[in-house]
mmCIF file as Biopython writes it, N, C-alpha, C and O atoms, coordinates in Angstrom:
data_model
#
loop_
_atom_site.group_PDB
_atom_site.id
_atom_site.type_symbol
_atom_site.label_atom_id
_atom_site.label_alt_id
_atom_site.label_comp_id
_atom_site.label_asym_id
_atom_site.label_entity_id
_atom_site.label_seq_id
_atom_site.pdbx_PDB_ins_code
_atom_site.Cartn_x
_atom_site.Cartn_y
_atom_site.Cartn_z
_atom_site.occupancy
_atom_site.B_iso_or_equiv
_atom_site.auth_seq_id
_atom_site.auth_asym_id
_atom_site.pdbx_PDB_model_num
ATOM 1   N N  . VAL A ? 1  ? 5.000   -6.217  -2.197 1.0 0.0 1  A 1 
ATOM 2   C CA . VAL A ? 1  ? 4.343   -6.116  -0.901 1.0 0.0 1  A 1 
ATOM 3   C C  . VAL A ? 1  ? 2.979   -6.767  -1.004 1.0 0.0 1  A 1 
ATOM 4   O O  . VAL A ? 1  ? 2.222   -6.482  -1.933 1.0 0.0 1  A 1 
ATOM 5   N N  . LEU A ? 2  ? 2.662   -7.620  -0.076 1.0 0.0 2  A 1 
ATOM 6   C CA . LEU A ? 2  ? 1.346   -8.244  0.003  1.0 0.0 2  A 1 
ATOM 7   C C  . LEU A ? 2  ? 0.574   -7.554  1.114  1.0 0.0 2  A 1 
ATOM 8   O O  . LEU A ? 2  ? 1.027   -7.508  2.258  1.0 0.0 2  A 1 
ATOM 9   N N  . VAL A ? 3  ? -0.584  -7.020  0.780  1.0 0.0 3  A 1 
ATOM 10  C CA . VAL A ? 3  ? -1.399  -6.310  1.765  1.0 0.0 3  A 1 
ATOM 11  C C  . VAL A ? 3  ? -2.713  -7.050  1.928  1.0 0.0 3  A 1 
ATOM 12  O O  . VAL A ? 3  ? -3.423  -7.287  0.950  1.0 0.0 3  A 1 
ATOM 13  N N  . THR A ? 4  ? -3.041  -7.417  3.164  1.0 0.0 4  A 1 
ATOM 14  C CA . THR A ? 4  ? -4.356  -8.005  3.426  1.0 0.0 4  A 1 
ATOM 15  C C  . THR A ? 4  ? -5.186  -6.952  4.148  1.0 0.0 4  A 1 
ATOM 16  O O  . THR A ? 4  ? -4.653  -6.177  4.942  1.0 0.0 4  A 1 
ATOM 17  N N  . GLY A ? 5  ? -6.450  -6.921  3.885  1.0 0.0 5  A 1 
ATOM 18  C CA . GLY A ? 5  ? -7.301  -5.904  4.495  1.0 0.0 5  A 1 
ATOM 19  C C  . GLY A ? 5  ? -7.082  -4.531  3.889  1.0 0.0 5  A 1 
ATOM 20  O O  . GLY A ? 5  ? -7.213  -3.516  4.574  1.0 0.0 5  A 1 
ATOM 21  N N  . ALA A ? 6  ? -6.749  -4.496  2.609  1.0 0.0 6  A 1 
ATOM 22  C CA . ALA A ? 6  ? -6.402  -3.234  1.951  1.0 0.0 6  A 1 
ATOM 23  C C  . ALA A ? 6  ? -7.562  -2.256  1.872  1.0 0.0 6  A 1 
ATOM 24  O O  . ALA A ? 6  ? -7.346  -1.053  1.729  1.0 0.0 6  A 1 
ATOM 25  N N  . THR A ? 7  ? -8.784  -2.752  1.962  1.0 0.0 7  A 1 
ATOM 26  C CA . THR A ? 7  ? -9.921  -1.846  1.859  1.0 0.0 7  A 1 
ATOM 27  C C  . THR A ? 7  ? -10.319 -1.263  3.206  1.0 0.0 7  A 1 
ATOM 28  O O  . THR A ? 7  ? -11.172 -0.378  3.275  1.0 0.0 7  A 1 
ATOM 29  N N  . GLY A ? 8  ? -9.713  -1.749  4.260  1.0 0.0 8  A 1 
ATOM 30  C CA . GLY A ? 8  ? -10.024 -1.239  5.593  1.0 0.0 8  A 1 
ATOM 31  C C  . GLY A ? 8  ? -9.329  0.084   5.860  1.0 0.0 8  A 1 
ATOM 32  O O  . GLY A ? 8  ? -8.550  0.575   5.043  1.0 0.0 8  A 1 
ATOM 33  N N  . LYS A ? 9  ? -9.623  0.643   7.006  1.0 0.0 9  A 1 
ATOM 34  C CA . LYS A ? 9  ? -9.080  1.951   7.400  1.0 0.0 9  A 1 
ATOM 35  C C  . LYS A ? 9  ? -7.552  1.944   7.440  1.0 0.0 9  A 1 
ATOM 36  O O  . LYS A ? 9  ? -6.909  2.847   6.905  1.0 0.0 9  A 1 
ATOM 37  N N  . VAL A ? 10 ? -6.980  0.934   8.070  1.0 0.0 10 A 1 
ATOM 38  C CA . VAL A ? 10 ? -5.521  0.842   8.185  1.0 0.0 10 A 1 
ATOM 39  C C  . VAL A ? 10 ? -4.887  0.572   6.826  1.0 0.0 10 A 1 
ATOM 40  O O  . VAL A ? 10 ? -3.869  1.173   6.484  1.0 0.0 10 A 1 
ATOM 41  N N  . GLY A ? 11 ? -5.485  -0.329  6.051  1.0 0.0 11 A 1 
ATOM 42  C CA . GLY A ? 11 ? -4.956  -0.650  4.726  1.0 0.0 11 A 1 
ATOM 43  C C  . GLY A ? 11 ? -4.948  0.543   3.800  1.0 0.0 11 A 1 
ATOM 44  O O  . GLY A ? 11 ? -3.980  0.756   3.071  1.0 0.0 11 A 1 
ATOM 45  N N  . GLN A ? 12 ? -6.010  1.321   3.817  1.0 0.0 12 A 1 
ATOM 46  C CA . GLN A ? 12 ? -6.084  2.502   2.954  1.0 0.0 12 A 1 
ATOM 47  C C  . GLN A ? 12 ? -5.032  3.533   3.341  1.0 0.0 12 A 1 
ATOM 48  O O  . GLN A ? 12 ? -4.401  4.137   2.473  1.0 0.0 12 A 1 
ATOM 49  N N  . THR A ? 13 ? -4.845  3.731   4.633  1.0 0.0 13 A 1 
ATOM 50  C CA . THR A ? 13 ? -3.833  4.683   5.102  1.0 0.0 13 A 1 
ATOM 51  C C  . THR A ? 13 ? -2.443  4.215   4.700  1.0 0.0 13 A 1 
ATOM 52  O O  . THR A ? 13 ? -1.630  5.005   4.221  1.0 0.0 13 A 1 
ATOM 53  N N  . PHE A ? 14 ? -2.172  2.921   4.897  1.0 0.0 14 A 1 
ATOM 54  C CA . PHE A ? 14 ? -0.871  2.371   4.514  1.0 0.0 14 A 1 
ATOM 55  C C  . PHE A ? 14 ? -0.610  2.559   3.027  1.0 0.0 14 A 1 
ATOM 56  O O  . PHE A ? 14 ? 0.453   3.042   2.636  1.0 0.0 14 A 1 
ATOM 57  N N  . LEU A ? 15 ? -1.582  2.177   2.193  1.0 0.0 15 A 1 
ATOM 58  C CA . LEU A ? 15 ? -1.391  2.264   0.747  1.0 0.0 15 A 1 
ATOM 59  C C  . LEU A ? 15 ? -1.171  3.697   0.294  1.0 0.0 15 A 1 
ATOM 60  O O  . LEU A ? 15 ? -0.329  3.949   -0.568 1.0 0.0 15 A 1 
ATOM 61  N N  . ARG A ? 16 ? -1.908  4.629   0.856  1.0 0.0 16 A 1 
ATOM 62  C CA . ARG A ? 16 ? -1.745  6.036   0.485  1.0 0.0 16 A 1 
ATOM 63  C C  . ARG A ? 16 ? -0.320  6.506   0.784  1.0 0.0 16 A 1 
ATOM 64  O O  . ARG A ? 16 ? 0.309   7.163   -0.046 1.0 0.0 16 A 1 
ATOM 65  N N  . ARG A ? 17 ? 0.182   6.168   1.967  1.0 0.0 17 A 1 
ATOM 66  C CA . ARG A ? 17 ? 1.549   6.584   2.338  1.0 0.0 17 A 1 
ATOM 67  C C  . ARG A ? 17 ? 2.603   5.836   1.533  1.0 0.0 17 A 1 
ATOM 68  O O  . ARG A ? 17 ? 3.586   6.423   1.081  1.0 0.0 17 A 1 
ATOM 69  N N  . PHE A ? 18 ? 2.390   4.546   1.361  1.0 0.0 18 A 1 
ATOM 70  C CA . PHE A ? 18 ? 3.344   3.706   0.634  1.0 0.0 18 A 1 
ATOM 71  C C  . PHE A ? 18 ? 3.480   4.174   -0.810 1.0 0.0 18 A 1 
ATOM 72  O O  . PHE A ? 18 ? 4.591   4.363   -1.305 1.0 0.0 18 A 1 
ATOM 73  N N  . LEU A ? 19 ? 2.353   4.358   -1.478 1.0 0.0 19 A 1 
ATOM 74  C CA . LEU A ? 19 ? 2.378   4.749   -2.885 1.0 0.0 19 A 1 
ATOM 75  C C  . LEU A ? 19 ? 2.887   6.171   -3.077 1.0 0.0 19 A 1 
ATOM 76  O O  . LEU A ? 19 ? 3.369   6.513   -4.157 1.0 0.0 19 A 1 
ATOM 77  N N  . GLY A ? 20 ? 2.789   7.001   -2.050 1.0 0.0 20 A 1 
ATOM 78  C CA . GLY A ? 20 ? 3.262   8.374   -2.138 1.0 0.0 20 A 1 
ATOM 79  C C  . GLY A ? 20 ? 4.733   8.534   -1.799 1.0 0.0 20 A 1 
ATOM 80  O O  . GLY A ? 20 ? 5.289   9.622   -1.952 1.0 0.0 20 A 1 
ATOM 81  N N  . ASP A ? 21 ? 5.377   7.457   -1.336 1.0 0.0 21 A 1 
ATOM 82  C CA . ASP A ? 21 ? 6.777   7.507   -0.918 1.0 0.0 21 A 1 
ATOM 83  C C  . ASP A ? 21 ? 7.686   7.211   -2.109 1.0 0.0 21 A 1 
ATOM 84  O O  . ASP A ? 21 ? 7.602   6.136   -2.704 1.0 0.0 21 A 1 
ATOM 85  N N  . GLU A ? 22 ? 8.538   8.146   -2.450 1.0 0.0 22 A 1 
ATOM 86  C CA . GLU A ? 22 ? 9.428   7.982   -3.603 1.0 0.0 22 A 1 
ATOM 87  C C  . GLU A ? 22 ? 10.381  6.799   -3.453 1.0 0.0 22 A 1 
ATOM 88  O O  . GLU A ? 22 ? 10.824  6.240   -4.456 1.0 0.0 22 A 1 
ATOM 89  N N  . ALA A ? 23 ? 10.700  6.413   -2.232 1.0 0.0 23 A 1 
ATOM 90  C CA . ALA A ? 23 ? 11.601  5.286   -2.002 1.0 0.0 23 A 1 
ATOM 91  C C  . ALA A ? 23 ? 11.004  3.979   -2.534 1.0 0.0 23 A 1 
ATOM 92  O O  . ALA A ? 23 ? 11.739  3.036   -2.828 1.0 0.0 23 A 1 
ATOM 93  N N  . TRP A ? 24 ? 9.695   3.921   -2.657 1.0 0.0 24 A 1 
ATOM 94  C CA . TRP A ? 24 ? 9.011   2.718   -3.114 1.0 0.0 24 A 1 
ATOM 95  C C  . TRP A ? 24 ? 8.382   2.908   -4.490 1.0 0.0 24 A 1 
ATOM 96  O O  . TRP A ? 24 ? 7.458   2.177   -4.847 1.0 0.0 24 A 1 
ATOM 97  N N  . SER A ? 25 ? 8.857   3.860   -5.256 1.0 0.0 25 A 1 
ATOM 98  C CA . SER A ? 25 ? 8.235   4.184   -6.546 1.0 0.0 25 A 1 
ATOM 99  C C  . SER A ? 25 ? 8.286   3.026   -7.549 1.0 0.0 25 A 1 
ATOM 100 O O  . SER A ? 25 ? 7.444   2.956   -8.444 1.0 0.0 25 A 1 
ATOM 101 N N  . ASP A ? 26 ? 9.249   2.125   -7.415 1.0 0.0 26 A 1 
ATOM 102 C CA . ASP A ? 26 ? 9.355   0.985   -8.332 1.0 0.0 26 A 1 
ATOM 103 C C  . ASP A ? 26 ? 8.647   -0.263  -7.804 1.0 0.0 26 A 1 
ATOM 104 O O  . ASP A ? 26 ? 8.609   -1.287  -8.487 1.0 0.0 26 A 1 
ATOM 105 N N  . ALA A ? 27 ? 8.094   -0.186  -6.610 1.0 0.0 27 A 1 
ATOM 106 C CA . ALA A ? 27 ? 7.460   -1.349  -5.988 1.0 0.0 27 A 1 
ATOM 107 C C  . ALA A ? 27 ? 6.076   -1.596  -6.575 1.0 0.0 27 A 1 
ATOM 108 O O  . ALA A ? 27 ? 5.433   -0.695  -7.114 1.0 0.0 27 A 1 
ATOM 109 N N  . ARG A ? 28 ? 5.643   -2.839  -6.454 1.0 0.0 28 A 1 
ATOM 110 C CA . ARG A ? 28 ? 4.292   -3.205  -6.872 1.0 0.0 28 A 1 
ATOM 111 C C  . ARG A ? 28 ? 3.521   -3.671  -5.647 1.0 0.0 28 A 1 
ATOM 112 O O  . ARG A ? 28 ? 4.095   -4.242  -4.721 1.0 0.0 28 A 1 
ATOM 113 N N  . VAL A ? 29 ? 2.247   -3.429  -5.650 1.0 0.0 29 A 1 
ATOM 114 C CA . VAL A ? 29 ? 1.390   -3.812  -4.527 1.0 0.0 29 A 1 
ATOM 115 C C  . VAL A ? 29 ? 0.359   -4.812  -5.017 1.0 0.0 29 A 1 
ATOM 116 O O  . VAL A ? 29 ? -0.257  -4.630  -6.067 1.0 0.0 29 A 1 
ATOM 117 N N  . ARG A ? 30 ? 0.185   -5.865  -4.244 1.0 0.0 30 A 1 
ATOM 118 C CA . ARG A ? 30 ? -0.895  -6.821  -4.501 1.0 0.0 30 A 1 
ATOM 119 C C  . ARG A ? 30 ? -1.786  -6.822  -3.276 1.0 0.0 30 A 1 
ATOM 120 O O  . ARG A ? 30 ? -1.338  -7.123  -2.170 1.0 0.0 30 A 1 
ATOM 121 N N  . ALA A ? 31 ? -3.014  -6.494  -3.470 1.0 0.0 31 A 1 
ATOM 122 C CA . ALA A ? 31 ? -3.968  -6.462  -2.362 1.0 0.0 31 A 1 
ATOM 123 C C  . ALA A ? 31 ? -4.950  -7.615  -2.520 1.0 0.0 31 A 1 
ATOM 124 O O  . ALA A ? 31 ? -5.561  -7.788  -3.574 1.0 0.0 31 A 1 
ATOM 125 N N  . LEU A ? 32 ? -5.091  -8.397  -1.465 1.0 0.0 32 A 1 
ATOM 126 C CA . LEU A ? 32 ? -6.024  -9.530  -1.488 1.0 0.0 32 A 1 
ATOM 127 C C  . LEU A ? 32 ? -7.202  -9.243  -0.596 1.0 0.0 32 A 1 
ATOM 128 O O  . LEU A ? 32 ? -8.103  -10.074 -0.478 1.0 0.0 32 A 1 
#
């Protein structure tokens, strides 16, 4: 998953939910 604006309000909320979801436990995140 490529996330732009990861440090913003929406990006932080997305990352928190994404990383906490077991369905995506093997996924990697790249934030630019």
